[in-house]
C-alpha positions as CSV (number, residue, x, y, z in Angstrom):
1,M,196.9,21.9,36.6
2,S,194.6,24.5,38.3
3,F,191.1,24.6,39.8
4,R,188.7,27.4,39.9
5,R,188.5,29.2,43.3
6,E,186.3,32.5,43.1
7,K,183.7,34.1,45.3
8,F,180.4,32.4,45.1
9,A,182.1,29.5,43.1
10,P,184.1,27.5,45.7
11,K,183.8,24.3,43.6
12,G,184.3,25.6,40.2
13,G,186.1,22.6,39.0
14,P,189.3,22.3,36.9
15,D,190.3,25.3,34.5
16,G,194.0,24.5,33.8
17,G,194.9,25.6,30.3
18,D,197.0,24.0,27.6
19,G,200.7,24.6,27.2
20,G,202.1,26.4,24.1
21,R,203.8,24.9,21.2
22,G,207.6,24.8,21.2
23,G,209.5,26.7,18.4
24,D,210.6,25.1,15.2
25,V,214.2,25.3,13.8
26,V,214.1,26.7,10.2
27,L,216.9,27.2,7.8
28,K,216.5,30.3,5.4
29,V,218.6,31.2,2.5
30,A,220.0,34.8,2.6
31,Q,221.6,36.2,-0.5
32,N,224.0,38.2,1.5
33,I,225.6,35.3,3.1
34,T,228.5,33.6,1.1
35,S,230.0,31.1,3.4
36,L,229.3,28.8,6.4
37,I,232.1,30.1,8.4
38,E,229.7,31.1,11.2
39,F,228.8,27.5,12.0
40,Q,232.4,26.8,12.7
41,Y,232.0,28.8,16.0
42,N,228.2,28.2,16.8
43,Q,227.1,24.6,16.3
44,K,224.3,24.2,18.6
45,F,220.9,26.0,18.1
46,I,218.0,25.5,20.4
47,A,214.5,27.0,20.0
48,K,212.6,28.4,22.8
49,N,210.0,26.4,24.8
50,G,206.3,27.2,24.7
51,E,204.8,29.0,27.8
52,Q,203.0,26.8,30.2
53,G,199.2,27.2,30.5
54,L,197.5,29.1,33.2
55,G,194.3,29.1,35.2
56,R,190.9,30.1,33.7
57,K,191.7,27.9,30.7
58,K,194.3,30.3,29.5
59,T,196.7,28.6,26.8
60,G,200.3,29.2,26.9
61,K,202.0,31.2,24.3
62,S,203.5,29.3,21.5
63,A,207.4,29.8,21.0
64,P,208.7,31.7,17.8
65,R,210.5,29.9,14.9
66,L,214.3,29.9,15.3
67,V,215.5,31.0,11.9
68,I,219.0,30.2,10.9
69,K,220.3,32.0,7.7
70,V,222.5,30.1,5.3
71,P,224.2,31.0,2.0
72,P,222.5,29.9,-1.5
73,G,223.7,26.5,-2.5
74,T,223.6,24.9,0.9
75,M,222.8,21.3,1.0
76,V,221.5,20.0,4.3
77,W,222.1,16.3,5.4
78,D,221.1,14.3,8.4
79,D,224.4,13.4,9.8
80,D,223.1,10.4,11.5
81,S,221.4,8.7,8.7
82,G,223.1,10.3,5.9
83,E,219.8,11.4,4.1
84,L,219.7,14.6,2.0
85,L,217.0,16.8,3.7
86,A,217.2,19.9,1.5
87,D,218.9,21.6,-1.3
88,L,218.6,25.4,-0.8
89,T,219.3,27.5,-3.8
90,E,216.7,30.3,-4.0
91,D,216.9,33.5,-2.0
92,G,214.3,33.3,0.8
93,E,213.9,29.6,0.5
94,T,213.2,27.9,3.9
95,V,213.0,24.4,5.2
96,R,212.2,23.2,8.7
97,V,214.8,20.9,10.0
98,A,213.4,20.4,13.5
99,K,209.8,20.4,14.6
100,G,208.8,21.8,18.0
101,G,206.8,19.7,20.4
102,Q,203.1,20.3,21.1
103,G,202.0,21.7,24.3
104,G,200.5,19.5,27.0
105,L,196.8,19.4,27.9
106,G,195.7,21.1,31.1
107,N,193.5,19.2,33.6
108,V,190.4,20.7,32.1
109,H,190.5,18.1,29.4
110,F,190.4,15.2,31.8
111,K,187.2,16.0,33.6
112,T,184.4,13.5,33.5
113,S,181.2,12.8,35.3
114,T,182.9,10.5,37.8
115,R,186.2,12.4,37.8
116,Q,185.3,15.9,38.5
117,T,188.6,17.0,40.1
118,P,191.2,15.5,37.9
119,R,194.9,16.0,39.1
120,I,196.2,15.2,35.7
121,A,198.2,17.6,33.5
122,E,200.4,16.6,30.6
123,L,203.9,17.7,30.1
124,G,205.0,19.3,26.8
125,E,206.1,17.0,24.0
126,P,209.8,17.2,23.5
127,G,210.8,18.7,20.3
128,E,212.9,16.9,17.6
129,D,216.6,16.7,18.2
130,R,218.8,16.4,15.1
131,N,222.4,16.3,14.1
132,L,222.8,18.2,10.7
133,R,225.7,18.4,8.3
134,L,225.7,21.5,6.0
135,E,227.6,21.5,2.6
136,L,228.0,24.6,0.5
137,R,228.1,24.1,-3.3
138,L,228.5,27.3,-5.2
139,I,225.7,28.2,-7.7
140,A,227.6,29.0,-10.9
141,D,227.0,28.4,-14.6
142,V,230.7,28.0,-15.3
143,G,233.5,26.6,-13.4
144,L,237.1,27.3,-14.0
145,V,239.4,24.2,-13.4
146,G,243.0,23.6,-13.8
147,L,246.3,23.0,-11.8
148,P,247.5,25.6,-9.4
149,N,249.1,28.8,-11.0
150,A,247.3,27.9,-14.5
151,G,245.7,31.4,-14.6
152,K,242.2,30.8,-13.4
153,S,241.9,33.9,-11.0
154,T,243.5,36.1,-13.7
155,L,241.0,34.9,-16.2
156,L,238.1,35.5,-13.6
157,A,239.4,39.1,-12.9
158,A,239.6,39.8,-16.7
159,S,236.1,38.5,-17.3
160,T,234.2,40.0,-14.5
161,R,234.4,42.6,-11.8
162,A,235.6,40.1,-9.2
163,T,239.0,40.8,-7.3
164,P,240.5,37.5,-6.4
165,K,243.9,37.3,-5.0
166,I,246.5,36.8,-7.8
167,A,250.3,36.0,-7.3
168,D,253.1,34.1,-9.1
169,Y,253.1,31.1,-6.7
170,P,250.8,28.1,-6.5
171,F,247.7,27.8,-4.2
172,T,247.1,31.7,-4.1
173,T,243.4,30.9,-4.1
174,L,242.2,29.1,-1.0
175,E,238.4,29.8,-1.4
176,P,236.2,29.8,-4.5
177,N,235.4,33.1,-6.0
178,L,232.4,34.1,-7.9
179,G,231.9,36.7,-10.7
180,V,229.3,37.8,-13.1
181,V,230.1,37.8,-16.8
182,Q,228.1,40.2,-18.9
183,I,228.1,40.0,-22.7
184,G,227.7,43.0,-24.9
185,G,227.1,45.7,-22.4
186,R,224.3,46.1,-19.8
187,S,221.5,44.7,-21.9
188,G,223.5,41.6,-23.0
189,P,223.1,38.1,-21.5
190,T,224.9,37.2,-18.3
191,F,226.2,34.1,-16.4
192,V,228.0,33.3,-13.2
193,M,231.6,32.0,-13.3
194,A,233.3,30.4,-10.5
195,D,237.0,30.1,-9.9
196,I,237.6,26.6,-8.4
197,P,240.9,26.6,-6.4
198,G,243.7,24.7,-7.8
199,L,243.3,20.9,-8.0
200,I,246.1,18.5,-7.7
201,E,246.6,14.8,-8.6
202,G,244.7,12.6,-6.0
203,A,242.1,15.2,-5.3
204,A,239.2,12.9,-5.9
205,E,240.6,10.6,-3.1
206,G,240.8,13.6,-0.7
207,T,244.4,14.6,-1.3
208,G,245.0,18.3,-0.1
209,L,241.5,19.9,-0.1
210,G,240.2,17.8,-3.0
211,H,236.7,17.2,-1.9
212,D,236.2,20.8,-0.6
213,F,237.1,22.1,-4.1
214,L,235.6,19.4,-6.4
215,R,232.0,19.6,-4.8
216,H,231.6,23.1,-6.1
217,I,231.9,21.9,-9.8
218,S,228.9,19.6,-9.5
219,R,226.4,22.5,-9.8
220,T,228.1,24.0,-12.9
221,A,226.6,23.6,-16.5
222,V,229.8,24.2,-18.4
223,I,233.6,23.6,-17.4
224,I,236.3,25.7,-18.7
225,H,239.6,23.9,-18.4
226,V,242.4,26.5,-18.0
227,L,245.5,25.0,-19.4
228,D,249.0,26.6,-18.9
229,A,250.3,26.1,-22.5
230,S,253.7,27.3,-21.7
231,G,254.3,24.4,-19.2
232,G,255.1,26.7,-16.5
233,L,258.5,27.4,-14.8
234,E,258.9,23.7,-14.3
235,G,258.6,23.0,-18.1
236,R,255.7,20.5,-17.5
237,D,253.9,18.8,-20.5
238,P,250.6,20.7,-20.8
239,M,248.9,17.4,-22.0
240,V,249.9,15.6,-18.9
241,D,248.5,18.4,-16.8
242,F,245.3,18.1,-18.9
243,E,245.0,14.3,-18.2
244,I,245.6,14.9,-14.5
245,I,242.5,17.2,-14.0
246,D,240.4,15.3,-16.4
247,N,241.0,12.1,-14.5
248,E,240.2,13.8,-11.2
249,L,237.0,15.0,-12.4
250,R,236.0,11.6,-13.8
251,S,236.9,9.9,-10.5
252,Y,235.0,12.3,-8.4
253,D,231.8,12.2,-10.3
254,P,231.3,10.4,-13.7
255,E,228.6,12.7,-14.5
256,L,231.1,15.5,-14.9
257,A,232.6,13.8,-18.0
258,K,229.2,14.5,-19.8
259,R,229.4,18.2,-19.1
260,P,230.3,20.5,-21.9
261,M,233.9,21.6,-21.7
262,L,236.0,24.3,-23.2
263,V,239.8,24.4,-23.2
264,A,241.4,27.8,-22.6
265,L,245.0,27.6,-23.7
266,N,246.4,30.3,-21.4
267,K,249.6,32.4,-21.7
268,A,249.4,32.4,-25.5
269,D,251.6,35.5,-25.5
270,L,254.6,33.5,-24.3
271,T,257.0,32.0,-26.7
272,E,257.0,28.6,-25.0
273,A,253.1,28.6,-25.4
274,Q,253.2,29.6,-29.0
275,E,255.4,26.6,-29.8
276,R,253.2,24.1,-28.0
277,I,249.7,25.4,-29.0
278,P,249.5,24.0,-32.4
279,E,250.1,20.4,-31.3
280,L,247.7,20.9,-28.2
281,E,244.9,22.0,-30.5
282,R,245.4,19.1,-32.8
283,V,245.2,16.6,-30.0
284,L,242.4,18.2,-28.0
285,Q,240.2,18.9,-31.2
286,A,240.6,15.3,-32.0
287,R,238.7,14.5,-28.8
288,G,235.9,16.7,-29.8
289,L,237.0,19.6,-27.5
290,R,236.8,23.3,-28.5
291,T,240.1,25.2,-27.8
292,F,240.7,29.0,-27.3
293,R,244.0,30.8,-27.5
294,I,243.9,33.4,-24.7
295,S,246.2,35.5,-22.5
296,A,244.3,36.2,-19.4
297,A,246.9,38.8,-18.4
298,T,246.5,40.9,-21.4
299,G,243.0,40.1,-22.4
300,V,243.8,38.6,-25.7
301,G,241.2,36.1,-26.9
302,V,239.1,36.4,-23.7
303,P,236.1,38.0,-25.5
304,A,235.8,35.2,-28.0
305,L,236.1,32.6,-25.1
306,L,233.3,34.3,-23.2
307,E,230.9,34.6,-26.0
308,A,231.3,30.9,-27.0
309,T,230.8,30.1,-23.1
310,E,227.6,32.0,-23.0
311,A,226.2,30.1,-26.0
312,T,227.2,26.9,-24.5
313,V,225.7,27.7,-21.2
314,R,222.3,28.6,-22.9
315,E,222.2,25.2,-24.8
316,A,223.2,23.2,-21.7
317,R,220.5,24.8,-19.6
318,E,217.9,24.0,-22.2
319,Q,218.9,20.4,-22.4
320,T,219.3,19.8,-18.7
321,P,216.2,18.6,-17.0
322,V,215.2,20.2,-13.7
323,E,215.9,17.8,-10.9
324,P,213.3,17.8,-8.2
325,K,214.5,19.0,-4.9
326,P,214.1,16.8,-1.7
327,Q,210.9,17.7,0.1
328,E,210.4,17.6,3.8
329,R,209.5,14.2,4.8
330,R,205.9,13.9,6.1
331,R,204.4,10.9,8.0
332,Y,201.1,9.7,6.6
333,T,198.8,7.3,8.3
334,L,195.9,5.2,6.7
335,D,193.6,5.9,9.7
336,E,193.7,6.6,13.4
337,G,194.3,2.8,14.3
338,S,197.6,2.9,12.4
339,E,198.9,5.6,14.6
340,R,198.0,3.6,17.6
341,A,199.8,0.5,16.3
342,F,202.6,-0.8,18.4
343,T,205.2,-3.6,18.4
344,V,206.7,-5.5,21.5
345,E,210.2,-6.9,21.2
346,R,212.0,-9.0,23.7
347,T,215.4,-7.7,23.9
348,G,216.8,-9.8,26.7
349,D,215.9,-12.4,29.4
350,D,214.4,-9.6,31.5
351,S,213.9,-6.6,29.1
352,F,211.4,-5.6,26.6
353,L,211.0,-2.8,24.0
354,V,207.8,-1.3,23.0
355,R,207.5,0.8,19.9
356,G,204.6,3.0,18.6
357,I,203.9,6.5,17.6
358,A,201.1,7.1,20.1
359,I,202.4,5.2,23.1
360,E,205.8,6.8,22.8
361,R,204.3,10.3,22.6
362,L,202.1,9.5,25.6
363,T,205.1,8.3,27.6
364,R,207.2,11.5,26.9
365,M,204.1,13.7,27.9
366,T,203.2,11.9,31.1
367,N,204.1,13.2,34.4
368,F,204.8,10.2,36.5
369,D,205.2,12.4,39.5
370,Q,201.3,12.7,39.6
371,L,199.5,9.6,40.9
372,D,196.4,10.2,38.6
373,S,198.7,10.6,35.5
374,T,200.4,7.3,36.4
375,E,197.1,5.6,36.8
376,R,195.9,6.9,33.5
377,Y,199.0,5.7,31.7
378,Q,198.5,2.2,33.2
379,R,194.9,2.2,31.9
380,V,196.2,3.1,28.5
381,L,198.6,0.2,28.6
382,D,195.7,-2.1,29.5
383,R,193.2,-0.8,27.0
384,S,195.5,-0.7,24.1
385,G,196.5,-4.3,24.4
386,I,200.2,-3.5,25.2
387,A,199.9,-4.9,28.7
388,A,198.3,-8.2,27.2
389,E,201.0,-8.6,24.6
390,L,203.8,-8.2,27.2
391,E,202.3,-10.8,29.4
392,R,201.8,-13.1,26.4
393,Q,205.6,-12.8,25.8
394,G,206.3,-13.8,29.4
395,V,207.0,-10.5,31.1
396,E,207.4,-10.9,34.9
397,P,207.2,-8.4,37.9
398,G,210.6,-6.6,37.9
399,D,211.5,-6.9,34.3
400,T,212.4,-3.8,32.4
401,V,210.0,-2.4,29.8
402,T,211.5,0.4,27.5
403,I,209.2,2.9,26.0
404,A,210.5,6.1,24.2
405,G,213.8,5.7,25.9
406,M,212.5,5.5,29.4
407,D,212.9,2.3,31.5
408,M,210.2,1.1,33.7
409,A,210.0,-1.8,36.1
410,W,206.9,-3.9,35.2
411,G,204.5,-4.7,38.1
412,E,205.9,-2.0,40.3
413,E,203.2,-0.7,42.8
414,F,202.8,3.0,43.3
415,E,202.2,4.1,46.9
416,Q,199.1,6.2,47.6
417,P,200.2,9.5,49.2
418,D,198.9,10.4,52.5
419,Y,196.2,13.1,52.0
420,A,194.8,15.1,55.0
421,P,191.2,14.0,55.8
422,R,188.5,16.1,54.4
423,R,187.1,18.8,56.8
424,T,183.7,20.1,57.4
425,A,182.7,23.7,56.8
426,H,182.6,24.1,60.5
427,E,186.1,22.7,61.0
428,R,187.5,25.1,58.2
429,R,185.7,28.1,60.0
430,Y,186.2,27.3,63.7
431,G,188.9,24.8,63.8
432,P,188.9,21.1,64.8
433,E,185.8,19.9,66.7
434,S,186.5,19.3,70.5
435,D,184.8,19.3,73.8
436,E,183.4,22.5,75.3
437,E,185.4,22.2,78.3
438,E,188.6,22.2,76.1
439,L,187.5,25.3,74.3
440,G,188.6,27.9,76.6
441,D,190.8,30.9,76.0
442,E,193.2,29.1,74.1
443,V,194.8,29.2,70.6
444,I,194.9,26.1,68.5
445,D,196.5,25.4,65.1
446,V,194.0,24.6,62.2
447,E,194.6,23.9,58.6
448,E,193.5,26.6,56.2
449,D,192.0,25.5,52.9
450,N,193.1,27.9,50.1
451,G,192.0,25.4,47.4
452,E,195.5,24.4,46.3
453,D,198.4,24.5,48.7
454,D,197.9,23.6,52.3
455,E,199.2,26.3,54.8
456,F,198.7,26.5,58.5
457,G,197.1,29.6,60.1
458,R,196.3,30.3,63.7
459,Y,192.8,31.0,65.1
460,E,191.7,32.1,68.4
461,V,188.6,30.2,69.7
462,Y,186.6,31.5,72.8
463,D,183.7,30.2,74.7
464,L,180.9,32.5,74.6
465,D,178.8,33.2,77.8
466,E,175.1,34.5,78.0
467,E,176.4,37.9,79.1
468,D,178.2,38.3,76.0
469,F,174.8,38.8,74.3
470,D,172.4,41.8,74.7
471,S,169.8,41.5,77.5
472,E,166.1,41.8,77.1
473,E,166.2,45.1,79.0
474,D,168.6,46.6,76.5
475,E,166.3,45.4,73.7
476,D,163.3,47.1,75.4
477,D,165.4,50.3,75.8
478,F,166.1,50.4,72.2
479,D,162.5,49.9,71.2
480,D,161.5,52.8,73.5
481,D,164.0,55.1,71.9
482,D,162.4,54.1,68.6
483,E,159.0,55.1,69.8
484,D,160.2,58.6,71.3
485,E,161.6,59.5,67.9
């Protein structure tokens, strides 16, 4: 709130500028980020406020956007409603997850022919406040699944330049690893392969890190089931291992059962595996599955598996329709009247709740510390019909009316502040009027008008006698001197 006060323009009128917009919060995909580990330590992000408006109708500077970088494959959920807000997959893709509020209007907007000195200035609109849940699903063409220690990481290392941790004990891999497979040299086709950490029985129900691992498979076009054909050191039945993983995939997402699947019979160089592979091939091929004898450790059979995988990926991508991504929700209104619509609900014996886009925004932006702003808010309640609807539903003085989370007492009177009486120009220059007898050689306190804040200065007021002025003789002497010259 500001008023123009300049030389030769003592009554320039209001000139308060508008406030700047608050900053938006934006998520942006960065290709060099591979995990969401940063959000484990920093979970609260606040954009800057817009700067306040100044005098001479100067608009405040709007705040910049707060850009938060996330890895490709990040899914953004509203944690309160459970709604999917965005699925970010492309490098540089952005989505606005929280909108900054608009700046409040300065008092220059409230000047009328009958209100030439408005003491009304809006507050800035509060920005959106959201609780988000980020979920990372790796973007890969092929997913390697299987029980722990089946040889998935070894196969990934033999097929790509990835260097996953490999050891002779279960659960060596704790995080998914990605690698790029290139067929036929530099000019050949490529696809991305992901090593999904070892699944166990009950993973679909959340046993172990089941959901953390299984969610990465949902984006893959082809699944390679890596099966330890030797049965491992425990002498397990490979078909039982196959059924465990297959059931977990179906339980987690029935759509995964429709994905193309290749079965890699790993560790074919071992004697135990060579004895079981013929029976495994017969049973699996009877189900319509393609099987490949491989040894990830020695590389035997791996090129044939990769070539078949590339062809399957190409066919799957051609047949899979492109799913539309969730778009940012927009609020559309038929006309201006729909935005001003409101509802009044009685929530108790002495409490009411008012909802509406326009009235809630006005409530948040009204400065109730200013009397003129409060009177303007009351006029809006009367003219919009909200006051009439509340009275129709039986509101009484003292009842609580809640609008935009703010509780207000209905019928509460606002006291008029005690303003100092308006002074004349003579009083502002020479001080308060008083009798001539009282104006002697004394010092009195007067109020200095600086246009905004009242401060008290001290002026000395003297009684001027005739001898303080030049006499006629002095004037004649001055004239004679002019004639001599």
